N, C-alpha and C positions, 0 to 999 in steps of 0.2 A: 821521292820527301826528299828534303832538303838534310846539311850533315847536322842541324839544328831539331828537324822536329826526327833522326829516328835516334839522336842522343838524348831526346826530351822521353818519347817514346819505352826506347830497350834502358833503364839505365843500368850502370852496371851487369850489363853483357858482355859476350861476345857477338860481332854483327856481323853476317855478311851481305855484303852491298855487290852486286850485279847491271850491267846497264849507267854505268857509272860515269856520274858529271861531275871535271875537273877548269879548274884553271887555267890561263898560261906558263903556271906555276908546277902543274899537273897538287895540287890545291886539291883537294878535293873537297867539294862541290853539295854532292847526292844521288843518290841511284834507287835505284829498289830491292829492296831487305826483302834477301826467299830465305834465311835463314834467321835465327841470332841461337842463344843458351846461354846460361853464368856458366859451360861449362866450353872451355874452347877445345879441347877435343873431338866435342859433340861439333861444333863447328866448325876443326879441321875436317874430318873423316864426310860431312855434308860437301863439304870443300870436293875431294877425292872424287866423291860420289859428281857432284851437278857437273864437274869440270867445268865455268864459267870462261870465257876467254877473255873478257877484258869487268876484272873486281877489286874487290877494296877487303880489310875485315877488322875492323877496329874493335879497341875498347870502351867502353861508353864511358868506364868509371873509371877513381884516380885512379895513377900510374900510381905503385910506391915506389918512397926512393930507389930502392935496390933492383933497379927492373931495367934494361936494358934491350931495346928492341935494334936488327938487327933488318934491314930493309935491302 
């Protein structure tokens, strides 16, 4: 799925994406959604369980102003 399809299919959810496709600037273009949930901890636990080699986790909703993401 493209990143646009992922955002459209799973609104306001945490999404675990495997087989990540990225451009030369490491911008996420798409991949295979292996799990999604409204609960971030569920996605975190599934990530530990599945141990994907190259993956991304995205939140597809609005990011509150008081939240900072650290990579």
